[in-house]
C-alpha positions in Angstrom: 0.1 0.2 0.4 1.5 3.3 -1.2 0.4 5.8 1.7 0.6 3.5 4.7 0.0 6.0 7.0 -2.9 7.9 5.5 -6.8 6.0 6.2 -9.7 6.7 4.2 -12.6 5.4 6.0 -16.2 6.5 5.2 -16.8 6.5 9.2 -13.9 8.7 10.0 -14.2 12.9 9.3 -16.4 11.9 6.8 -14.4 10.0 4.5 -11.5 12.3 4.5 -7.8 11.1 4.6 -6.6 11.1 7.6 -3.4 10.4 9.5 -3.7 6.6 10.4 -5.2 5.9 13.6 -6.1 9.2 14.2 -8.9 11.9 12.6 -6.1 14.4 11.9 -7.4 15.3 8.3 -4.8 15.2 6.1 -5.6 18.9 4.7 -5.2 20.4 8.2 -1.4 19.2 8.2 -1.1 20.8 4.7 -3.1 24.2 5.9 -1.0 24.3 8.8 2.1 24.1 7.1 1.3 26.3 4.2 0.2 28.8 6.8 3.7 28.8 8.3 3.6 26.6 11.3 6.8 24.1 11.1 7.5 20.6 11.4 7.8 20.7 15.3 4.9 23.0 15.8 2.5 20.2 14.4 4.6 18.0 16.3 3.9 19.5 20.0 0.3 20.3 18.6 -0.4 16.7 17.8 1.2 14.2 20.3 -0.2 11.5 18.4 1.7 12.1 15.0 4.9 11.3 13.9 7.2 13.1 11.8 6.9 10.5 9.3 3.5 11.1 9.5 3.6 14.4 8.3 5.9 14.0 5.5 3.3 11.2 4.4 0.9 14.0 4.5 2.6 15.8 2.0 3.3 13.0 0.1 0.3 12.3 -0.1 -1.1 15.8 -1.2 1.9 15.9 -3.7 0.6 12.7 -5.3 -3.1 14.0 -5.7 -1.4 17.3 -7.0 0.8 15.7 -9.9 -0.4 16.1 -13.1 -1.0 13.5 -15.3 0.1 14.1 -18.9 -1.5 12.4 -21.5 -0.2 11.7 -24.7 -2.6 13.1 -27.8 
């Protein structure tokens, strides 16, 4: 499974992608980083997640944003 640290469950956070084993949505982590919070800030704010979880959130967001090039 490419995103072992990310879970999508319709019964958790309305099916939004979350850090596995938590109710912390991926988008919340990415938004906080985009708004200037550091990884250390997030680790202090959410002691239940790890640095690897935060990196997995960024990787997941990058995967969603990646363009697919279709040959003509």
